[in-house]
N, C-alpha and C positions, 0 to 999 in steps of 0.2 A: 609171648604172642597169643596164647591162650586167653591169658589174664586179659591182657587188651582188649581182647574181643567179648569179654564179660562186661570189661566196662563198659565199653559202647554201647553192648546190650541194657546194662541197667538207664545209661542215661538218655537212650533213647524211650525206652517204657516210660520214665518219669518227666518226660517233656512231653509223651501223648498223656500222662497222668493230669498234667498240669493243663494244658489245652481242655481235655474232657471235665476236670472241675471247673474252669472260667467259662466252658459252655452252656454248662449247667446251670450256672450262676447267672449268666446272661439272659439263657431260655427262662431262669423261673422269674428275672426280674421284669422282664417281657411279658409273660403271662401274667405275673403281680400287676404290673403299668397298665397292662390292658384290661385286667377287672378292674383298678380304681379308675380307670378312663368310664370303662363302662358304668361303677355305680356312679361317678361324677356327672356322666350324661343323662344318667335315669335320674338323680337329683334336681338336676338343672333343669330338667322335662316338669319334673314334678312342681318344684316353685313355679316355673312358668303358669302348671294348668292350675294352682292357689290364685296365684296373682289374676290371672285370666278370669278366674272364677268371680274374683269380688268386684273385675272391673265391669265385665258384662253385669254382674248384680247392679251395681250401682248406676251402672247408664240407664237400664231399664227403670229402676227406682227411680232414678232423677227424671227421664220424662212422664213416667204415670204424674207424679207429684208437681209437675209444671204445670199438666193439663187438667188439675182436677181442682173443682169450685170449691174450696174449703171453707167450713162455717168460719165464723170470728173466733180467737180464742179463748178456750173454754173447756169443757165436758165435751160438748159436741165435737169440736175441733179433735180431741185428744180422741178421740174416739175413734173417728174416721182415719185418722194416722192409724192408731193400732190395729184396724181392720185391714189397711192396704199391704202393712207390713206383714202380718199373719199371712194374707194370699201371694204375699210378693215369695214369704220362702218355701212356701209349698210349692211354688214353682222354681225354686231354686236350693234344692237341699241340700247341696255341700255349702251354704252360708247359713253362719249366725248371724243375727242383731241385736244386740243388748241396748237398753237405753241408758244413756249415761249425763241425762239433761239434771240431774240432783247434783253432780258436781258443780254445778256453774251457779250463776247471782242469774235465776229466770225467774219470771212470774207467769206462771202457766195461764193463770185466768186473763191476762191483759197481753201477751207476748206470744207471737207464734213460733218464735227460735225453739228447736229442739236438736239437742245431742245423743248421735249413736254411735257404736260401737259395730263395723260390719267384720266380721273375721270368718275366713276358708275355715272349713273342717273335712276332715278324712285323708289329709294329705300328710305325709311323712314330715314336711315343712310347712307350716299355717303361718299365714300372713293374717295382717289386720289392718285397719286405717280407719279414722272418726271421720263421720260426715256429720255437718251441719244443717239442718232446714229451717230454713230462715226467709222473711219479706226482706231481702235485700236488696235495692235497686243496681241492675247492672253496670251502671257507670262505674261503681266502686271497686271492680274487680280488675280496670284494665292499668294501666301505666298511661295509654294514651289510643286514643280512640275517636272515633265520628261514626253518627249515624248514616250522614251522607258520604263528604269526601275527606279524606285522611291525606294529608302531603306531609312527607318529613324529607325537607332539603339542607343538606348538609351534616355534618360530622358531629349528631348529637349520642349520646349513649343512654341506653332505655333497658333499666332491670324491670321487668315485667310483663305482660302479656299485651299483644296491640290490636285492635278492632277497628277494622276498616269495612263497612257493611257493602257500599255501592261502590266507591272508587277507591284506588290506591296509587298512588304518585309517589314515588323516591329518586333523590338526584343528589350529585356530590357538589353540585351547586346553591349558595343558598342566598336569599334576597336580605338588605338591610336598606337604613334609612341613615342621613348622616348631613347633617346641616339642611334640612329639607329636602335634599334630594335623593332619589332611590336608586342603589346601585346592586349589584351583587357579588360573589366572591367563590372562587372554588376552593373548595376543600377534601372531605372524605366523605361517602357512603358511612350513612348510620352504622351503630354499632348496637348489638343488642345481648344481653346475657344470655349464656348457656340455659337450655331448657325452657326459658320462654317461646310463648305461644303466639303464631300471627293469624288471627280472625280473619278470614278475608269472604266473604259474600259475592264479591262482584267482579269489575273488571281493575287491571294494574296495568302501569306502563312505568320505565325508570328513563333515565337520561343520565348520561357518563358525559360531561361538558368540555371540550377543548374550545381551542380558537374558533377553529374551522365549526365547530357545531355546538354554541351556546345553548343552553338547556330553557332561557328567557328570550325575548327580545329584545326591543329597546323598551316596549311599553310594559316591560316583567310580565307579559303573560307567558305561558309554555311557546315554546317553540315547534317547531316541524321537525325536531331531533329526538322527540321521546318515542319508544319503542313498548309497543304492546307485549305482554308477558304474562305467561301462567302463574299461579300462585308458587311451584316448584322454582321457577326460572327468578321471579324475583327473591327466592331466599335464596338463590347460587349467586345470584347475577349482582342483587342490589344492598348489599349489605357487606362491610370492613370487618376481617378478623373476626366475627361472630357473629353467626345468625340465630334467627329464630327456627323453629320446628312450626309445620304446618299443624295448625287445632282445627277441631270442629268446633262449630256456630252450638253451644247447647240449650240457644234460645235466649235472646236480649230481654231483660224485664227492664220495662219502659219506666218514667217518673210522671208522675202526676203532681204538676206543682201545684196549680192551682186550685184544686180539691183539696186538698192536703191543709193550705192557708186556711183554707175556708174552715173545715173541721177544726184546726187550733182557734180562730176567733171565735168559732161556735162554744167554745169551752170557756169562753169570756163572756158574748152576748150571744144567747142561742136563736136570735132574730136575723143573724148575718148570713147571706145569700151569694152565689157565688158571682152573681149581677153586680151587686153592692161592690164585693171584692175589686170587680173590670174596672168601677165608675173610681174606686177610692185611687187605683191604680194609676189611672188616667191624670190625676190630678186633683180627684172630688174632695170636698170638705167634709170630716166623717160627722160634726155636730150637724149638719146642714140635712145630710143625706137621712140621718136618724131623726131629725126633727121633723122631717117633710112628711113622712109613712106613719108618722105618730100625731104630732100637733100640726103642723103645716106652718112649721117655721125652724127655725136655727136653735137649736137648744142652746142649754146654758151647760157649761163642766158641771156644777153640782147636779142638774137633771139627769146628765149621761151618765155620769157616778152611780147614780140609785139607780139604774136600767143594769149594771153592771154585775158582775158577782161580786161576793163578798173576797174573792182572792185577788180582785184586778184592781188596781191602782191607775188614777187617771192625772196625766202631766202638761201643764200648759207650758212648762218651760222649755227649753232647748238643749239643757247642758245633763247626760245622764251622768248619776252619781249618787252614790250613799243610800244605795236599791234596799228594801227589805228581799231576801232570797227567797220566802216562802208564796211571795205574788207577784201575779205578772204584773207589767207595767207597759202600759200603753202612752205613748209621746204624740199630742195634734199636731205638732210642727215638726219641722227639719230639726235634724240634734245634732248631736257634737258628744263625742265621748275623748275625754280628754283625762284622766283619772290614772290613779295607780292600780286600784282592781274595782272589777265588779263580778259578781257570785252570784248567781242564784239556782235555787233547786233545778234537779233535771227536768220537771215536769211543769218548769214555768219559763216565761217567755219575757222577752223585752220587744214592746212592736211600736214602729215607727211610721206614723202617717206623713212619710216625707223623704228626703234624702238622710244620709247618715255620712258621719267622716267619724272613722276610728281612727285616732290617733294617740301615741305615748305622749305622757305631759314630761317637761325638763327632760327629754332627752333620755328618760327611762323607761324600762319594760312596764308597759300593760298588761295586766293579769284578768285573764277575761276567760270565767268559766260559766256563760249564761247563751242561752239559744235567743236566736232573734229572727225576727219577720221585718222585713223592712220594705216599703209601699215604691220608694221610690229607686234615687240612686244609692252608691256604697262606693264610698273610698277610704281605703285601707293604707296609711302609710306608717313608717318610724317601727318602732320595735315592741315585739309583744307574744304574750306566752297565753295562746291561743287552745280551749277545749269546749269546741261550739260547733252548733248545727246552724245552719243560716239560710233563710230564704231572701232573696233579693227580688223583685218582681221589675226592677228598673235594669241599667247597666251597674258593671261590677269594675272598678278599675283599682289594682293593686300598683303601689306605685312607689316606690324604693324602702320598700317594705322588708321584714323581718319576722316571721312568723314560726315561732317555736312550740315544741312539746310542752304542757304544765308539769314542771319537775317530772321530765323524763316520759310522761304518759299524756293520752288523747291526743286529740287532730282539730283540725278548722277543716269542716262538711260545706263548703259553701254551693247554692245553687241559685243560680243566676237566669232567669227569665228573659232578658236582655244581654246584649253583648260583655266578654270579657276581655278585659285588658290587661296585660303584666309588662311594666316599663321601668325602667333603669334598677336593674337589680344587679347590684354587685361592677357597676360598668368601668371596665378597663382594668380588673382587678385579676392577676393572673398567678391563680392557686397553686403548688405544686403538685396537689393529689387532691380526691374527692373531698377530704376530711378536713380542708382551708378553708368550706364557704364560710364570709364572713354574713353573709345574709342567706336564708334558706326560707323555703314555704314548707312547712309542715301542714298541708294541706291536700283535700280533694276537692275540683274544682269542677263546676257541670255549666253550661249553659246550653240555654233552647236556642241560642243565635248561633252566627257562624266566632269564629275567633282565630285569632294569628297571634303567635307567639313567639319575639325577636329575642335570640341568644347569641349574638354576633359580637357586639361590645360586650353588650351585659355578659354575666356569668349566672346560671340561671338553677339552681337543686330545689327539686320539687322531691319530698319523700309524700309520696300519694298516687295522683293522677290527676289527668287533665282530658276532658271529654266533651266534646260537643254533639248536640241532637242535630245540627246541621253539619258545613266544613270547619275541619281545622287544621290549620297549618302551623308548622314548626319549620324554623330557619334558622341555623345554628353552624359555629365556626368550630373548629381544633384547633387551639395552638393560642399562642400569647396574641393580644392586642394592644395598643397606644393608640391614645389621641392625637391625631396630627390638625394640622390649621386648617386643610383643606379636605382631608379623609382619614379614616381609620387607618393605621401601620398595621398591615397583617406579618403575624411570622406563622407559617404552617408548622404543627405538630413534626416531627422529621422521627420514622422507624429507625431509622441509623442511630440517630443520637439518643434518643427517648426509650429504645427497646422497645419489647412486645406489647409495652405496656402503655404507646405512645396515645392509644386510645383514652386514657384519662385526664388528657388535656381538651375533653371534650367541654365544651362551653354551655352546654345543656344537661343536665343528669336529672332521669325522671327514677324512680326505685318504688316500685308498688311490692309491698309484702303480702295482699289479700287478706288482711287482717278482717277480723270478725268484729261486728261493731254493735257487741251485746246490751252495752250500759246505755245506746244510743237509739234502741228500736223504736220506740216511741215518739223520736224527734222526727225519726227520719219520713220520706215522702212514702205516701199509698203506691204499693205496686199491685200491676194486675196480675201476679201469680207468684207462688212462692218457686224459691229456689234451693240449690242443694250445692253446698260448699263442702269441698275434699279437703283432707290433709294426705301428707306421702304415706307411702307403705310402712309398715315395720314387721319385723320378724316376731311371732309368739313365741317365747322360750317354753 
């Protein structure tokens, strides 16, 4: 019996020992976990402070750069930048800023663009980001935008920032035209890629359509069923699947089309004035205008050729082709480009004193690597590879066109003083994904006037952006369409059948990657102030 009592005591002591050991281990793990949590929280705070230091520093620098009246490119401009950055670092001691421009193909004597590395210092984990100081027009930064009213009707998809200066209207109902009749179709609200920003400076309203409360009346004007919303309410209520985040307006940099065109023409004939440019854009004859101011009559071609710079060729023919790449080419009348290839040096221009039609020859792709100024209207149709900057003083019509990059690089940047129309792209095509677009527009399109873009029956893919100085309206459907006898036959995308990616059936897709246009700086329009473009943060190892 005493032996059994001894075994019992030993067992109890062993149990106590086991639990004591387990308790100590748990306590040690808890203390260790608490210490690791404390260290991790300290690291997160340190990382946050380092990023905040860069964020605040870049914001202040950006504001100073946008407000400063810099000298033209050259030594004085560089000295102004160096002085500003030196002063900035004095006020922000946790930052380092180093010049990284030498790693890019920049001409400091003729270009504003500079590249800098902005880094935090003094933290356990430091961060860095690349910034570009450049004279880039504001419209190039946005997938969709308007200086007046921006309207997003239906289930489009936008991968890029959105700009609405005065008014923003969003609905799940889109307008369209078929066989001469104006109609509407209910779809979905727009979807926007994650982390895209909405810049809204004015008022906003949205409408969710129903049979009892349609978004448009019989005349296709906005109905009484639109509800005013704050910017936060728009983000939560007026987008489907994914919504943008609310961004801040860093100051829109406007475009000066007429002064830019005048400056380009002065490089060919120093006597050009803005008044003459206006008369020519209204249909005036170049040889008559130039002759009246010199000899009191219309000049002959040879007489005016002698007044032009030696690197400018005057053309009386109306077919563009076989051009010398190291010269400017000035066409006196309406012109037609129907050739396999046109290539000019980056600093040379094709100038058309009339309308221009760009059309690929014999159903083959036309390769166009030339900057252009057109005083009349432009029509682009057919298949093209384009790497160009275009100024159009009339209207622009992109009709059943396919505009690709040149060998995977470059883009069309088109600025139209008149109205912009895009029609009949991929009509009634129903691709399975975003990668199956038969036709696409690799282009940044800008207009001084209003614009309406319809992608209800059409399927429009834009790699770049569309921007209006006036009002811009998008109308889009999400799903498949078939051409019917009296109307379009619609098949709305269904989340239950298509899955979470049903938004990929959007018939309008815009992607803007905020690229930098270093190779086009000299061709881009004059701007009123410089801007700062930022790349994402990265850790410094």
